[in-house]
C-alpha positions in Angstrom: 0.0 0.0 0.0 1.3 3.5 -0.9 2.1 5.8 2.0 0.0 8.9 2.4 2.8 11.1 1.2 3.5 9.0 -1.9 -0.3 8.9 -2.7 -0.5 12.7 -2.5 2.5 13.1 -4.8 1.0 10.7 -7.3 -2.3 12.7 -7.4 -0.3 15.9 -7.8 1.6 14.5 -10.7 -1.7 13.4 -12.3 -3.0 17.0 -12.2 0.2 18.3 -13.7 0.0 15.7 -16.5 -3.5 16.9 -17.4 -2.8 20.7 -16.9 -4.9 20.7 -13.8 -7.9 19.1 -15.5 -10.0 16.8 -13.3 -10.6 14.6 -16.3 -14.1 16.0 -17.1 -14.5 17.6 -20.5 -14.6 21.3 -20.4 -16.1 23.5 -23.2 -14.2 26.7 -24.0 -16.3 29.8 -23.7 -16.8 31.5 -27.1 -15.0 34.8 -27.6 -17.4 37.7 -27.6 -17.4 40.8 -29.8 -19.6 43.6 -28.6 -20.9 46.1 -31.2 -22.7 49.3 -30.0 -25.3 51.0 -32.2 -28.4 53.2 -32.1 -31.7 51.6 -33.2 -31.6 51.8 -37.0 -33.2 49.4 -39.4 -30.2 49.7 -41.8 -28.2 47.6 -39.4 -30.6 44.7 -39.8 -28.2 42.4 -41.8 -26.1 42.1 -38.6 -29.1 40.6 -36.9 -29.6 38.3 -39.8 -26.0 37.2 -39.7 -26.3 36.4 -36.0 -29.6 34.5 -36.5 -28.1 32.4 -39.3 -24.9 31.7 -37.4 -22.7 33.5 -40.0 -20.3 34.6 -37.3 -19.3 31.0 -36.5 -18.0 30.6 -33.0 -17.6 34.3 -32.4 -20.3 35.5 -30.0 -21.3 38.8 -31.6 -23.4 40.9 -29.2 -25.4 43.7 -30.8 -26.0 46.3 -28.1 -28.4 49.2 -28.7 -27.3 52.3 -27.0 -29.4 55.3 -28.0 -26.8 58.1 -27.6 -23.4 58.4 -29.3 -21.5 59.9 -26.3 -22.4 56.8 -24.2 -21.2 54.6 -27.1 -17.9 56.5 -27.4 -17.4 56.2 -23.6 -18.0 52.4 -23.7 -15.5 51.9 -26.5 -12.9 54.0 -24.6 -13.5 51.8 -21.5 -13.2 48.6 -23.5 -16.9 47.7 -22.8 -17.5 47.7 -26.6 -15.2 46.3 -29.2 -16.7 48.4 -32.0 -19.6 50.7 -32.9 -21.6 51.8 -36.0 -21.9 55.4 -37.1 -21.7 57.7 -40.1 -18.7 60.0 -40.2 -20.7 63.0 -39.3 -22.0 61.2 -36.1 -18.7 59.7 -35.2 -16.8 63.0 -35.6 -19.3 65.3 -33.9 -17.2 65.6 -30.8 -14.7 68.0 -29.3 -12.2 65.2 -28.5 -10.6 62.6 -30.6 -13.2 59.9 -31.4 -12.3 56.4 -30.5 -11.4 53.6 -33.0 -10.9 53.4 -36.7 -13.3 52.6 -39.6 -12.7 49.2 -40.9 -15.7 48.4 -43.1 -18.7 50.3 -44.7 -22.0 48.6 -44.2 -24.6 50.9 -45.7 -25.1 54.1 -47.7 -28.0 56.5 -47.8 -29.1 56.5 -51.5 -31.7 59.2 -51.6 -33.5 58.4 -48.4 -32.4 61.6 -46.6 -32.9 65.1 -47.8 -34.0 68.7 -47.3 -37.4 70.1 -48.5 -38.3 73.8 -48.7 -41.5 75.8 -49.3 -42.3 77.4 -52.6 -41.3 80.8 -51.1 -37.7 79.7 -51.1 -36.6 80.6 -54.6 -32.9 80.4 -54.0 -31.1 78.8 -51.1 -29.8 82.0 -49.7 -33.5 82.8 -49.0 -33.3 80.3 -46.1 -31.5 82.9 -44.0 -33.6 83.7 -41.0 -36.2 81.1 -41.9 -37.4 78.4 -39.6 -36.2 74.9 -40.4 -36.7 71.7 -38.5 -34.5 68.6 -38.2 -33.8 65.8 -35.8 -30.4 65.9 -34.0 -28.1 63.0 -34.6 -29.6 61.8 -37.8 -28.3 62.0 -41.4 -31.0 64.5 -42.7 -29.7 67.0 -40.2 -26.2 66.7 -41.6 -27.6 66.9 -45.2 -29.1 70.2 -44.1 -25.8 71.4 -42.6 -24.0 70.3 -45.8 -26.5 72.3 -47.9 -26.0 75.4 -45.8 -22.2 74.9 -45.9 -22.2 74.7 -49.7 -24.1 78.0 -49.9 -21.8 79.8 -47.4 -24.1 79.4 -44.4 -24.3 77.6 -41.1 -27.1 76.6 -38.8 -26.7 80.0 -37.1 -28.1 81.6 -40.2 -31.4 79.8 -39.8 -33.9 79.4 -37.0 -33.2 75.7 -36.4 -35.8 73.8 -34.5 -34.8 70.4 -32.9 -37.7 68.0 -33.5 -38.3 64.4 -34.5 -38.5 63.6 -38.2 -42.2 62.8 -37.9 -42.9 66.2 -36.2 -40.7 68.1 -38.7 -42.6 66.5 -41.6 -46.0 67.3 -40.0 -45.0 70.9 -39.2 -43.7 71.5 -42.7 -46.8 70.1 -44.3 -48.9 72.4 -42.0 -46.9 75.4 -43.1 -45.2 75.9 -39.7 -41.7 75.4 -41.1 -40.0 76.9 -44.1 -37.8 73.9 -44.5 -37.1 70.5 -43.0 -34.3 67.9 -43.0 -36.2 64.6 -43.1 -36.0 61.1 -44.4 -38.2 58.9 -46.5 -41.1 58.2 -46.7 -41.8 61.5 -45.0 -39.8 63.4 -47.7 -42.0 62.3 -50.5 -45.2 62.6 -48.5 -44.4 66.2 -47.5 -43.7 67.2 -51.1 -47.0 65.7 -52.1 -49.0 67.4 -49.4 -47.5 70.9 -49.5 -48.2 72.6 -52.8 -45.1 74.3 -54.4 -42.6 72.7 -52.1 -39.5 71.1 -53.5 -36.6 68.8 -52.4 -33.5 70.9 -52.8 -31.0 68.2 -51.9 -31.1 64.5 -51.1 -28.4 61.9 -50.2 -28.6 60.7 -53.8 -26.6 63.8 -54.6 -24.0 63.1 -51.9 -22.6 59.7 -52.8 -20.1 58.4 -50.3 -21.1 61.0 -47.7 -23.8 59.4 -45.6 -22.2 56.0 -45.1 -22.4 53.8 -42.0 -19.1 52.4 -40.9 -17.9 49.8 -38.4 -15.5 51.7 -36.1 -13.3 49.1 -34.2 -11.4 50.0 -31.1 -7.6 50.5 -31.6 -6.8 47.7 -29.1 -9.2 45.4 -30.9 -7.5 46.1 -34.3 -4.1 45.5 -32.8 -4.9 42.4 -30.8 -8.0 40.8 -32.4 -7.9 41.3 -36.1 -9.3 37.8 -36.7 -12.4 38.8 -34.8 -12.9 41.8 -37.1 -12.4 39.6 -40.1 -15.1 37.2 -38.8 -17.6 40.1 -38.4 -16.9 41.3 -41.9 -17.2 37.7 -43.3 -20.5 37.3 -41.5 -21.8 40.6 -42.9 -20.8 39.4 -46.4 -22.6 36.1 -45.9 -25.7 38.1 -44.9 -25.4 40.1 -48.1 -25.4 36.9 -50.2 -28.2 35.4 -48.2 -30.4 38.5 -48.7 -29.9 38.2 -52.5 -30.5 34.4 -52.7 -33.2 34.1 -50.0 -35.1 37.4 -49.7 -38.3 35.7 -48.6 -36.5 34.3 -45.6 -34.1 37.1 -44.9 -36.5 40.1 -44.7 -38.9 38.6 -42.1 -35.9 37.7 -39.9 -34.6 41.3 -40.2 -38.0 42.9 -39.6 -38.5 40.8 -36.5 -35.3 42.1 -35.1 -36.8 45.6 -35.1 -40.4 44.5 -34.1 -41.7 45.9 -37.4 -44.3 44.5 -39.8 -42.6 43.3 -43.0 -44.0 46.1 -45.1 -43.0 48.8 -42.7 -39.5 47.3 -42.5 -39.1 47.3 -46.2 -40.2 51.0 -46.3 -37.7 51.8 -43.6 -34.8 50.4 -45.6 -36.0 51.5 -49.1 -33.6 54.5 -49.2 -30.6 52.4 -48.0 -28.0 50.5 -50.0 -26.3 47.7 -48.2 -22.6 47.4 -49.1 -20.5 44.4 -50.0 -16.8 44.0 -50.9 -16.9 45.8 -54.3 -18.6 48.8 -52.7 -16.0 48.9 -49.9 -13.1 48.7 -52.5 -14.7 51.7 -54.3 -15.3 53.7 -51.1 -11.9 53.0 -49.5 -9.9 52.9 -52.7 -6.1 52.2 -52.5 -3.1 54.0 -51.0 -2.3 55.4 -54.4 -5.9 56.3 -55.3 -7.9 56.9 -52.1 -11.7 56.4 -52.5 -14.4 59.0 -51.9 -14.6 58.2 -48.2 -11.3 60.0 -47.7 -12.4 63.2 -49.5 -15.8 63.2 -47.9 -14.3 62.6 -44.5 -12.5 65.9 -44.8 -15.7 67.6 -46.0 -17.6 66.3 -42.9 -14.9 67.8 -40.7 -15.2 71.2 -42.5 -19.0 71.2 -42.2 -18.8 70.4 -38.5 -16.2 73.1 -37.8 -18.2 75.6 -39.7 -21.1 75.0 -37.3 -18.9 74.5 -34.2 -15.4 75.7 -34.1 -14.5 73.4 -31.2 -15.2 70.2 -33.3 -12.2 67.9 -33.3 -10.1 68.3 -36.5 -9.9 64.6 -37.4 -7.8 63.5 -40.4 -9.1 60.8 -42.7 -5.8 59.0 -42.8 -5.9 58.5 -39.0 -9.4 57.0 -39.0 -9.9 55.0 -42.2 -8.0 51.8 -42.7 -8.1 49.3 -45.6 -6.6 46.3 -43.8 -10.0 44.4 -43.8 -11.2 45.5 -47.2 -10.0 42.5 -49.2 
């Protein structure tokens, strides 16, 4: 019979041989990847990718956080690995925004615009007029861009912060001279207010209103494979939408608790982007794509309206490592 000391030594050696395992099978916990976003139906293919297991073993967690400052703070703290935003939203801060853009997921293709009353014969006539738009949404930036192009800023108009629905209703009722709104409100307002006209839409600003995946700097450095998995999952979702739309759209609509018809209306002015689109938008080192030029324009527009806006440089925030 083994002595007590020898028996203890034998048990200890057994644990060393098996790396401390007791002999029971243990399942490794999947790596997580947390993406922060506001509620926007354009992000629906990510929910489709998750539902269809296109992210493989990567536990992609889609977290809705309804204000961008909280999203930025979560990325800086490491509570989020990435977030989704258009350049104007990401850069609308006085400090350096976190992360870098690694992939473009959708582009506004006419769904956002500015409508004015028939009394506005030329755009300079907007000076001193009352205009409504919802803070933090693309139509507001389209409005700012329109003013910028015509030598103005939001300080030149009487800008009212209101929801898109309220802005559309107020414009239709003649309470506003102009409104930055999205579809289907844009078309409905034009039909309901005689003489009104859409003076600019996102169809005229290609490559400007583009939602990007901004990944944290530490994630890019230490977990590039996780980013590649997210991009691959998105691309699988693109292919699935094309090949199985009758299955894909109900899944995406459910993720936003919308009836199918309403969901389709919500995404009608959006173009979802795949590899060829990203190659076009990001371009190459020798021939940068339109994202780079438009990034600079966004910064100029923001600074025209608020001098303290952070002077971000496109080369520091757009990377092509995952566009291949």
